[in-house]
C-alpha angles and dihedrals in degrees: 000000000000126000116251119251091251094054112114096196100081091048091047092050091048091049092050092049093047091049090054089051090054094248095130097163093055091040091053091053092051092046091048088054090050092049091047086060097040117011093193099047099141100212094044092048093049094049092043089053092050091052092046089052092049090050090049090241088142099169090055092046089049090052090052090050091051092050091048093050090050098047097038110022091161093060125079099221098089094044092048091049090049089051093051090048090051090049092051090049093048092242100122094118090057093050099047 
């Protein structure tokens, strides 16, 4: 059985795999497609945030962190991403 065109999961999985291979540009495109289909897909949002952080697109990474903290407040991923964004922005003293 094939996934439907509006299913975010295959795009999220492809983005994750491409990120692990260091192909961030291709990974970002796949993750953008996943998030276009499901803006709160947890795995896609986490990996998108990691790529945004790596590309120093800190406002975008911060947005991903905010979404993650809202959709999964019991999981550490959003808070960790927010901490790394604050560190990259030199705002750690404000956050602590």
